[in-house]
C-alpha positions in Angstrom: 128.8 137.9 81.0 127.0 134.6 81.7 126.5 133.6 85.3 127.9 130.4 86.7 124.4 128.8 86.9 123.9 129.5 83.2 127.1 127.5 82.4 125.8 124.7 84.6 122.5 124.5 82.8 124.1 124.5 79.4 126.7 121.9 80.5 124.1 119.6 81.9 122.2 119.6 78.6 125.4 119.3 76.4 127.2 116.6 78.5 124.9 113.6 77.7 124.9 114.5 74.0 128.7 114.8 73.9 129.1 111.6 75.9 126.9 109.7 73.4 128.7 111.2 70.5 132.1 110.2 71.8 130.9 106.7 72.4 129.3 106.5 69.0 132.4 107.7 67.1 134.8 105.6 69.3 132.8 102.3 68.8 131.4 102.5 65.3 133.2 100.2 62.8 135.9 102.1 60.9 134.4 101.0 57.6 131.1 102.5 58.5 132.7 105.8 59.5 134.6 106.0 56.3 131.5 105.2 54.3 129.7 108.1 56.0 132.6 110.4 55.3 133.5 110.8 58.9 137.0 109.3 58.8 138.7 112.6 58.2 140.7 112.7 61.5 142.1 109.2 61.8 145.6 110.5 61.2 145.4 112.3 64.6 144.0 109.6 66.8 145.6 110.7 70.1 144.6 114.3 69.5 141.0 113.1 68.8 141.0 111.1 72.1 142.4 114.1 74.0 139.9 116.6 72.5 136.9 114.4 73.2 137.9 114.0 76.8 138.6 117.8 77.1 135.1 118.4 76.1 133.6 115.7 78.4 135.6 116.8 81.4 134.9 120.5 81.0 131.2 119.9 80.5 130.9 117.4 83.3 132.8 119.6 85.7 130.7 122.7 84.9 127.5 120.8 85.0 128.1 118.9 88.2 130.9 120.7 90.1 130.0 119.0 93.4 130.7 115.6 91.8 134.2 116.1 90.4 135.6 112.8 91.8 132.7 110.8 90.4 133.2 112.5 87.0 136.9 111.6 87.0 136.2 107.9 87.8 133.4 107.8 85.1 135.7 109.3 82.4 138.8 107.2 83.3 136.6 104.0 83.2 134.9 105.2 80.0 138.3 105.6 78.3 139.4 102.2 79.4 136.1 100.6 78.4 136.3 102.2 74.9 139.8 100.6 74.5 138.5 97.3 75.7 135.5 97.4 73.3 137.7 98.4 70.4 139.5 95.0 70.8 136.3 93.3 69.7 136.8 92.1 66.1 133.3 93.0 65.0 134.0 96.7 65.0 137.3 96.6 63.2 139.1 99.0 65.6 142.3 98.5 67.5 142.9 99.1 71.2 145.8 101.2 72.2 147.0 102.0 75.8 148.2 105.4 74.7 144.7 106.3 73.5 143.6 105.9 77.1 146.6 108.0 78.2 145.5 110.7 75.8 142.0 110.4 77.2 143.3 111.0 80.7 145.5 113.9 79.6 142.5 115.5 77.8 140.4 115.0 81.0 143.0 116.9 83.1 143.1 119.8 80.6 139.2 119.8 80.5 139.1 120.1 84.3 141.5 123.0 84.1 139.4 124.8 81.5 136.3 124.3 83.6 138.2 125.8 86.6 139.2 128.8 84.6 135.6 129.2 83.3 134.2 129.1 86.8 136.6 131.7 88.0 135.8 134.0 85.0 132.1 133.5 85.7 132.6 134.6 89.3 132.3 131.3 91.0 134.9 129.4 93.0 135.7 125.7 92.4 
């Protein structure tokens, strides 16, 4: 079984990559994503948002457990910023308040998963 500090190291490496990936997929023009063959999940937009923020919240919480409040603020503002930037006509995306709600729901579930992981690894929140 991995120790808690092993999870922390892996999470600290994976979080920036996941964060950049979420921003990239959220802000690239729809036409470009379709041209690259990456538009396979547009039918499940809310689920995509929730899943992305599950990953970000879980990795962030495992990587920096002492900064959970800062992580929550960062992710809430990131979700809102994504929706604001999707309103820009250049990228051909459309903002939706419920996408941000899905981000927040995903974040809550990601924090829960991180808590379970910490307990299974022998650490306390």
